[in-house]
C-alpha positions as CSV (number, residue, x, y, z in Angstrom):
1,F,-8.1,10.2,1.6
2,S,-9.2,12.6,-1.1
3,D,-11.9,11.9,-3.7
4,E,-10.8,14.7,-6.0
5,D,-10.8,13.8,-9.8
6,Y,-11.9,10.2,-9.3
7,E,-15.4,10.2,-10.6
8,D,-14.4,10.0,-14.3
9,P,-16.0,6.8,-15.8
10,S,-13.3,6.8,-18.6
11,V,-10.7,5.9,-16.0
12,T,-9.6,2.3,-16.0
13,M,-10.3,0.8,-12.5
14,D,-7.8,-1.3,-10.9
15,L,-6.9,-2.2,-7.2
16,F,-6.2,0.5,-4.7
17,F,-5.7,1.1,-0.9
18,S,-9.2,1.4,0.7
19,E,-8.0,1.4,4.3
20,Y,-4.8,1.8,6.3
21,A,-4.5,1.3,10.0
22,E,-1.4,2.0,12.3
23,G,-2.5,1.0,15.7
24,S,-0.6,0.1,18.9
25,G,2.2,-2.4,18.8
26,N,1.9,-4.6,15.7
27,N,-1.8,-3.8,15.1
28,K,-1.2,-2.6,11.6
29,Y,-2.8,-3.5,8.2
30,L,-3.4,-2.4,4.7
31,E,-6.6,-3.1,2.9
32,I,-6.7,-3.3,-0.8
33,Y,-10.0,-3.0,-2.7
34,N,-11.0,-4.5,-6.1
35,P,-13.6,-2.1,-7.6
36,T,-14.2,-4.2,-10.7
37,N,-16.8,-6.7,-11.5
38,A,-14.3,-9.6,-11.9
39,A,-11.9,-11.4,-9.6
40,I,-8.2,-10.2,-10.0
41,S,-5.2,-12.4,-9.6
42,L,-2.5,-10.8,-7.5
43,S,0.3,-12.5,-9.4
44,A,1.3,-9.3,-11.2
45,Y,1.0,-7.0,-8.1
46,G,3.2,-6.2,-5.2
47,L,3.6,-3.9,-2.2
48,A,6.8,-1.7,-2.4
49,Y,7.8,0.5,0.4
50,V,10.3,2.5,2.3
51,T,10.7,2.8,6.1
52,N,11.4,6.2,7.6
53,A,13.8,8.0,5.3
54,P,14.4,6.2,2.0
55,T,18.0,4.8,1.5
56,T,17.8,6.2,-2.1
57,T,15.4,9.0,-2.7
58,G,12.6,7.9,-5.0
59,E,13.4,4.2,-4.8
60,Y,11.7,1.4,-2.8
61,E,13.7,-0.5,-0.1
62,F,11.4,-3.5,0.4
63,W,9.1,-5.5,-1.8
64,H,6.4,-7.9,-1.1
65,S,4.9,-10.2,-3.7
66,F,1.6,-11.8,-2.9
67,P,1.3,-15.6,-2.2
68,A,0.8,-17.8,-5.1
69,G,-2.8,-18.1,-6.2
70,A,-3.9,-15.1,-4.2
71,T,-6.9,-13.2,-5.6
72,I,-9.3,-10.4,-4.8
73,E,-12.9,-11.2,-5.7
74,A,-15.0,-8.6,-7.5
75,N,-16.0,-5.6,-5.3
76,A,-14.1,-7.2,-2.4
77,T,-11.0,-6.5,-0.3
78,Y,-7.7,-8.2,0.6
79,I,-6.1,-7.3,4.0
80,V,-2.3,-7.5,4.6
81,A,-1.6,-7.5,8.3
82,H,1.4,-7.8,10.6
83,A,1.7,-11.4,11.7
84,S,1.9,-10.3,15.3
85,A,-1.3,-8.3,15.3
86,D,-4.1,-9.0,17.7
87,A,-6.3,-12.1,17.0
88,Q,-9.2,-9.8,15.9
89,V,-7.0,-8.1,13.3
90,L,-5.6,-11.5,12.1
91,A,-9.1,-13.1,11.8
92,F,-9.7,-10.6,8.9
93,S,-6.3,-10.9,7.3
94,D,-5.5,-12.6,4.0
95,F,-1.8,-12.2,4.1
96,N,0.4,-11.8,7.2
97,V,3.9,-10.2,7.0
98,T,6.5,-10.9,9.6
99,E,9.6,-8.8,9.1
100,S,10.1,-6.1,11.7
101,S,10.2,-3.4,9.0
102,D,6.8,-4.5,7.6
103,L,3.9,-2.2,7.8
104,S,4.1,1.3,9.1
105,N,4.9,3.1,12.2
106,G,3.3,6.1,10.7
107,N,6.2,7.6,8.6
108,D,6.7,4.9,5.9
109,G,5.9,5.1,2.2
110,F,3.8,2.4,0.6
111,K,3.0,1.9,-3.1
112,L,0.6,-0.7,-4.6
113,V,2.3,-1.6,-7.8
114,K,1.6,-3.7,-10.9
115,G,3.9,-5.4,-13.4
116,G,7.6,-4.9,-13.6
117,T,10.7,-6.9,-14.5
118,H,12.7,-8.6,-11.8
119,N,16.5,-8.7,-12.4
120,D,17.8,-10.9,-9.6
121,T,21.3,-9.5,-9.5
122,N,22.3,-11.5,-6.4
123,T,20.3,-14.7,-7.4
124,D,18.7,-15.1,-4.1
125,S,15.1,-15.2,-5.6
126,I,14.0,-12.3,-3.5
127,V,13.0,-8.9,-4.9
128,D,15.7,-6.7,-3.3
129,A,16.0,-3.0,-3.5
130,G,16.5,-1.9,-7.1
131,E,15.9,-5.3,-8.6
132,M,12.4,-4.6,-9.8
133,T,11.9,-2.1,-12.6
134,G,9.2,-1.0,-15.1
135,F,6.3,-1.4,-12.6
136,T,3.3,0.9,-12.5
137,V,2.3,2.6,-9.4
138,L,-1.4,2.3,-8.8
139,D,-1.8,3.9,-5.4
140,V,0.2,5.4,-2.6
141,I,0.3,6.2,1.1
142,G,3.2,8.5,1.8
143,D,6.0,8.7,-0.6
144,W,9.7,7.6,-1.2
145,Q,11.1,11.1,-1.3
146,C,11.9,12.0,2.4
147,D,11.3,11.2,6.0
148,P,8.1,13.1,7.0
149,G,9.0,13.0,10.7
150,D,6.5,11.1,12.9
151,A,3.7,10.9,10.2
152,W,2.3,11.9,6.8
153,A,-0.2,14.6,6.8
154,V,-3.6,13.5,5.7
155,A,-6.7,15.7,5.1
156,G,-5.3,18.5,7.2
157,D,-4.2,16.3,10.1
158,S,-0.3,16.7,10.4
159,E,-0.1,13.3,11.9
160,G,-2.7,11.5,9.7
161,T,-0.8,8.2,9.4
162,K,0.3,7.9,13.0
163,D,-1.8,5.8,15.4
164,Q,-4.9,6.2,13.2
165,T,-7.1,4.3,10.8
166,L,-7.7,5.9,7.3
167,V,-10.6,5.0,5.2
168,R,-10.9,6.0,1.6
169,K,-13.8,8.2,0.7
170,G,-16.7,6.2,-1.0
171,A,-16.5,8.2,-4.3
172,V,-13.0,6.9,-5.0
173,L,-12.9,4.4,-7.7
174,V,-9.2,4.3,-8.5
175,G,-5.9,4.8,-6.7
176,N,-3.6,7.7,-7.0
177,S,0.2,7.8,-7.6
178,N,0.5,11.3,-6.3
179,W,0.6,11.3,-2.4
180,T,-0.2,15.0,-2.1
181,T,-3.4,14.6,-4.1
182,A,-4.2,11.2,-2.5
183,A,-3.9,12.6,1.0
184,G,-6.5,15.2,0.3
185,T,-7.4,18.4,2.3
186,D,-10.6,17.5,4.0
């Protein structure tokens, strides 16, 4: 991922994606980093995403809230993995997701989000597509605008998110809500 424009000390630091892996089978995970000097409760955060082409351009299809009481310690990570990943991936996971649509096959769009208002229109206590509004996007991998084909381009690699692990550059201190800038060029 790019490190352009992220060394400004006036920027408020918050959680961001520090690593992404799309491996064979269900060996997939997202790593979220807390760059601050204090633990952060995940109660106000979520993962919102689309699989392949979005049903409605620009809107999420799926939403994951974090488990009650989940936190990320200061300068530490939180790993979300597919529940059917290999034991060595699960050994590091903090939260395992089980739905078949969860975690990427290379061409899905993920956003780490904060806040929002849930209007449970079908009263099922689940955040369904379109029911969460007013959230702030902290960081992205891919976007919700189109189906990119097999993968999203990253740092000049046209298949950067397919069958690869991406690690954020060390100079990055905050996320980026613009995928083109976040993906970088080198």
